[in-house]
C-alpha positions as CSV (number, residue, x, y, z in Angstrom):
1,M,30.2,53.3,39.1
2,T,33.5,51.2,39.4
3,A,36.1,51.1,36.6
4,D,35.4,47.1,36.8
5,T,31.2,47.8,36.0
6,P,30.6,47.2,32.3
7,L,29.6,50.3,30.7
8,I,27.1,48.6,28.7
9,E,25.2,45.7,30.4
10,T,21.8,44.0,28.9
11,I,20.0,41.5,30.4
12,E,17.4,39.3,28.2
13,L,17.1,42.2,26.0
14,K,14.1,41.9,23.4
15,Q,13.2,43.8,20.4
16,H,9.9,42.7,18.7
17,F,8.0,44.5,16.1
18,P,4.3,43.6,15.6
19,L,3.1,42.9,12.0
20,R,-0.4,44.5,11.0
21,R,-2.5,42.6,8.4
22,G,-4.7,45.2,6.4
23,L,-5.6,48.9,7.6
24,F,-7.4,47.4,10.7
25,G,-6.2,45.3,13.8
26,G,-2.8,43.5,14.0
27,S,-2.0,40.0,13.0
28,G,-1.2,38.9,16.5
29,L,2.5,38.0,14.6
30,V,5.9,39.9,15.6
31,V,9.2,40.0,14.3
32,R,11.6,38.5,16.9
33,A,14.6,41.0,15.6
34,V,16.5,40.8,18.9
35,D,15.2,37.8,21.1
36,G,16.9,37.6,24.5
37,I,20.4,39.0,24.5
38,T,22.2,39.3,27.8
39,I,25.6,40.8,26.8
40,D,28.1,43.2,28.6
41,I,30.9,45.8,27.0
42,G,33.5,46.4,29.0
43,R,34.7,50.1,29.7
44,R,37.6,51.1,27.0
45,S,37.0,47.6,24.9
46,V,35.7,46.8,21.7
47,L,32.9,44.1,20.9
48,G,32.8,43.0,17.6
49,L,29.1,41.8,16.7
50,V,28.9,39.9,13.7
51,G,26.2,37.9,11.5
52,E,24.7,37.5,8.3
53,S,22.2,40.3,7.0
54,G,18.6,39.5,8.7
55,S,20.1,38.4,12.1
56,G,19.4,41.7,14.0
57,K,22.8,42.9,14.5
58,S,21.5,46.7,13.5
59,T,18.3,46.3,15.8
60,F,20.1,45.3,18.5
61,G,22.5,48.3,18.0
62,R,19.8,51.0,17.8
63,A,18.2,49.6,20.7
64,V,21.6,50.0,22.7
65,M,21.7,53.5,21.2
66,G,18.6,54.0,23.0
67,L,16.6,54.6,19.5
68,E,14.1,51.9,20.1
69,T,12.5,51.3,23.1
70,P,12.9,47.5,24.3
71,T,9.9,45.2,24.4
72,S,11.4,43.7,27.5
73,G,14.5,43.1,29.4
74,S,17.0,45.2,30.6
75,L,19.5,47.8,29.1
76,K,21.8,50.1,31.2
77,F,24.6,52.4,30.1
78,D,27.1,53.5,32.8
79,G,24.2,52.2,35.4
80,V,21.4,54.4,33.8
81,D,18.2,52.1,32.9
82,I,17.9,53.7,29.2
83,A,14.2,52.5,29.2
84,R,13.3,54.2,32.2
85,A,15.6,57.5,31.5
86,G,14.0,60.7,32.0
87,S,14.5,63.4,29.4
88,E,17.5,65.2,31.1
89,E,18.8,61.7,32.0
90,M,18.7,60.9,28.6
91,K,20.2,64.0,27.3
92,A,23.3,63.5,29.3
93,V,23.6,59.9,28.0
94,R,23.4,60.8,24.7
95,R,26.1,63.2,24.7
96,R,28.0,60.0,25.8
97,M,27.2,58.0,23.0
98,Q,27.6,58.5,19.6
99,M,27.3,56.6,16.3
100,V,29.0,56.3,13.0
101,F,26.6,55.1,9.8
102,Q,27.1,52.9,7.3
103,D,26.9,55.0,4.1
104,P,29.4,57.8,3.9
105,F,27.5,59.3,1.1
106,S,23.7,59.4,2.6
107,S,25.0,60.3,6.2
108,L,26.2,63.4,4.9
109,N,23.8,66.5,4.3
110,P,25.1,67.2,0.8
111,R,24.1,70.9,1.6
112,M,25.9,71.6,4.4
113,S,29.9,72.5,4.8
114,V,32.0,70.2,7.0
115,A,32.3,73.1,9.3
116,N,28.7,72.9,9.7
117,T,28.2,69.2,10.0
118,L,30.7,68.9,12.5
119,S,29.1,71.8,14.6
120,V,25.6,70.2,15.0
121,P,26.5,68.2,17.7
122,L,28.3,70.7,19.8
123,R,25.1,73.2,19.1
124,F,23.0,70.7,20.9
125,H,25.1,69.2,23.4
126,E,27.3,72.5,24.1
127,P,25.2,75.7,23.3
128,G,27.3,77.9,25.2
129,L,30.5,77.6,22.8
130,S,31.0,80.3,20.4
131,R,30.8,79.9,16.6
132,Q,34.6,80.2,16.2
133,A,35.0,77.7,19.2
134,R,33.1,75.1,17.5
135,R,35.0,75.8,14.4
136,D,38.4,75.4,16.0
137,R,37.3,72.2,17.7
138,A,36.2,71.1,13.9
139,G,39.3,71.8,12.4
140,E,41.1,69.9,15.2
141,M,39.0,66.9,14.9
142,L,39.3,66.9,11.0
143,E,43.1,66.7,12.0
144,T,42.4,63.8,14.6
145,V,40.8,61.5,11.5
146,G,43.7,62.1,9.1
147,L,42.1,65.2,7.0
148,P,43.8,68.6,6.6
149,A,41.7,71.3,8.7
150,R,41.6,73.5,5.3
151,Y,38.9,71.0,4.3
152,I,36.6,72.6,6.9
153,D,34.9,75.1,4.3
154,R,34.4,72.4,1.6
155,F,31.2,70.2,0.7
156,P,30.6,66.5,0.7
157,H,30.7,66.0,-3.2
158,E,34.1,67.4,-3.0
159,F,35.4,64.0,-1.1
160,S,36.0,60.5,-1.7
161,G,33.9,57.9,0.2
162,G,36.8,57.2,2.4
163,Q,37.1,60.7,3.2
164,R,33.5,61.1,3.8
165,Q,33.6,58.1,6.4
166,R,36.4,59.8,8.3
167,I,34.3,63.2,8.7
168,G,31.5,61.3,10.0
169,I,33.9,59.7,12.4
170,A,34.8,63.5,13.2
171,R,31.3,64.2,13.7
172,A,30.7,61.4,16.2
173,L,33.9,62.4,18.4
174,M,33.0,66.2,18.3
175,V,31.3,65.8,21.5
176,R,34.1,63.5,23.0
177,P,31.8,60.7,24.1
178,D,32.7,57.3,25.7
179,F,30.8,55.1,23.8
180,I,30.9,54.9,19.9
181,M,28.5,52.4,17.8
182,A,30.0,51.8,14.4
183,D,27.6,49.8,12.2
184,E,28.9,48.4,8.9
185,V,31.1,51.3,8.6
186,V,33.4,49.6,6.3
187,S,31.1,48.1,3.8
188,A,30.4,50.6,1.4
189,L,34.3,51.4,0.7
190,D,36.7,50.2,-1.7
191,V,38.9,47.2,-0.2
192,S,42.0,49.5,-0.4
193,V,40.2,52.0,1.9
194,Q,38.9,49.7,4.2
195,A,42.1,49.0,5.9
196,Q,42.8,52.7,6.5
197,V,39.7,53.1,8.3
198,L,39.8,50.3,10.2
199,N,43.4,51.5,11.5
200,L,41.7,54.6,12.2
201,F,39.3,53.1,14.6
202,A,42.3,51.0,16.1
203,R,44.0,54.5,16.8
204,L,41.0,56.4,18.0
205,Q,40.0,54.0,20.3
206,R,43.0,53.4,21.9
207,E,44.2,57.3,22.4
208,M,40.6,58.2,23.3
209,Q,40.1,55.2,25.4
210,L,36.5,55.0,23.6
211,T,34.4,51.7,24.2
212,M,32.9,50.2,20.8
213,L,30.3,48.3,19.7
214,F,31.5,47.4,16.0
215,I,28.7,45.6,13.7
216,T,29.6,43.9,10.5
217,H,29.0,40.9,9.0
218,D,32.6,40.2,8.2
219,L,34.7,38.2,10.8
220,A,38.0,39.7,9.2
221,V,37.0,43.1,10.0
222,V,36.1,42.0,13.8
223,G,39.2,40.5,14.2
224,H,41.1,43.6,13.5
225,V,39.7,45.7,15.9
226,S,37.8,44.0,18.5
227,D,38.8,42.9,22.1
228,H,35.8,40.1,22.1
229,V,33.5,38.9,19.5
230,A,29.6,37.8,19.5
231,V,28.2,35.9,16.8
232,M,24.6,36.7,16.3
233,Y,21.9,34.2,14.6
234,L,18.3,35.2,14.1
235,G,18.3,37.6,17.0
236,R,20.1,35.5,19.3
237,I,24.0,35.4,20.5
238,V,25.3,32.1,19.7
239,E,28.8,32.5,20.7
240,I,30.8,34.8,22.3
241,A,34.6,35.0,23.3
242,P,37.6,36.6,23.2
243,T,38.8,37.3,19.6
244,R,41.9,35.3,19.6
245,A,40.1,32.1,21.4
246,L,37.2,32.3,19.0
247,F,39.3,32.5,15.6
248,S,41.5,29.9,16.9
249,Q,38.9,27.6,18.8
250,P,35.4,28.1,17.5
251,H,32.7,26.1,19.5
252,H,29.6,27.0,17.4
253,P,29.0,25.6,13.9
254,Y,27.6,28.8,12.5
255,T,31.3,30.8,13.8
256,E,33.0,28.0,11.7
257,A,31.0,28.4,8.7
258,L,31.7,32.4,9.1
259,L,35.3,32.0,10.0
260,S,35.7,29.6,6.6
261,A,34.0,32.3,4.6
262,A,36.6,35.2,5.9
263,P,39.2,36.2,2.8
264,T,42.7,35.1,3.0
265,P,45.6,36.9,1.3
266,A,47.6,33.5,0.8
267,A,46.5,30.9,-1.5
268,R,48.3,28.3,0.6
269,D,46.0,29.2,4.0
270,R,42.6,28.8,2.0
271,K,40.4,26.1,3.1
272,K,37.1,24.8,1.8
273,R,34.4,27.4,2.4
274,I,31.5,25.9,4.2
275,V,28.2,26.9,2.4
276,L,25.1,26.7,4.1
277,E,22.3,25.6,2.8
278,G,19.4,27.9,2.6
279,D,18.5,31.6,3.8
280,I,18.2,32.3,7.1
281,P,14.9,31.6,8.6
282,S,12.2,34.1,9.1
283,A,12.3,36.3,12.5
284,V,8.5,35.9,12.7
285,N,8.1,32.0,12.6
286,P,11.7,30.8,13.8
287,P,12.6,27.3,13.9
288,S,11.9,25.3,17.3
289,G,14.9,24.3,19.2
290,C,18.5,25.7,18.0
291,P,17.6,28.6,15.4
292,F,20.5,27.5,13.5
293,R,19.7,23.8,13.5
294,T,18.0,24.1,9.9
295,R,21.4,25.0,8.2
296,C,23.6,23.1,10.3
297,P,25.5,20.3,8.7
298,Y,26.2,18.8,12.3
299,A,22.4,19.0,13.6
300,L,20.9,16.2,15.5
301,D,17.1,15.4,16.3
302,A,17.7,16.7,19.7
303,C,18.9,20.4,18.4
304,A,14.8,20.6,18.1
305,E,13.6,20.2,21.4
306,A,15.1,23.6,23.2
307,V,16.4,26.7,22.6
308,P,20.1,26.3,24.0
309,E,21.4,28.7,26.5
310,L,25.0,30.2,26.5
311,R,27.4,28.0,28.4
312,Q,30.8,28.3,29.5
313,V,33.2,26.3,27.5
314,G,36.5,28.3,28.3
315,P,37.8,31.2,29.9
316,D,35.2,34.1,29.2
317,H,34.4,31.8,26.1
318,R,30.5,30.8,25.9
319,T,28.5,29.0,23.3
320,A,24.9,27.9,22.4
321,C,25.7,24.6,20.9
322,I,25.0,21.2,22.6
323,R,27.2,19.2,20.7
324,D,30.2,19.1,22.7
325,D,31.7,16.0,20.6
326,L,32.7,18.4,17.7
327,T,36.1,19.8,16.6
328,L,35.5,22.7,14.5
329,A,38.1,24.6,12.0
330,A,39.4,27.4,13.1
331,A,40.4,30.3,11.0
332,T,43.4,30.3,8.5
333,G,46.5,31.9,9.9
334,T,45.6,31.4,13.5
């Protein structure tokens, strides 16, 4: 693989889950959680994936991590087809890709000290390390994420939510991975702590040259850490662009609505929020044509005819909307 080859490549990736009716047999219905995503994540870059709850973000993240077998399509990590990789090949891949979980309270075992929690990945991926070597690396990693090494023998109940999330980040970094998948990692934290954790991710990405998939429902969050942003709705990517381009010139009505909901610190920067009517449709029976048309304030009859494909609208900027005549509102402060 060359330096220009993306670390993560997906082609028409689909993740469907069959629904069962009763105790016997199936209903023939499927949940289209991920419904044909083609996307690349470049080496040493951060892709922010944003959308409402129910859009399929976490399912896509789990598929990228190899935790779900795709229904169809292709998923490659550094050229390795994850769906077809053998156990030994997959073990080598798993060392290079780690994840940080959403809830810092439930993701740590309350009966394990920090030293034991951080040592678990090393026991699996580097079994030849001595106990002292594992402990030394755990102490170093604690300091890397901004916690004193002397906390190594403490237990989760002795830490705040922000400190627990730092421990979760340290655990993911223990095997020195190339790729980190962070799923809603600041949503459970106080607002005052969120900025600290986001700054930590930005520093670690820069210093350790990490590739990251940063999943969140908050566009303000991805704008802080991401190089590119992909907007997801009902299992599909509806817009993807460099962060600055997406914030300054959105091309999809759903992106415009998300940008209008992003908080702004100054009252003078506030603009009228676009309130979408209704809930996100069912992934079992999605609307015909554009999946967003049932809630879109700019929808036309033509929007129901076919699912729009992502098309180029600017340098490295693609959107899945047929309305070229729209001038959508940018994010405040851009």
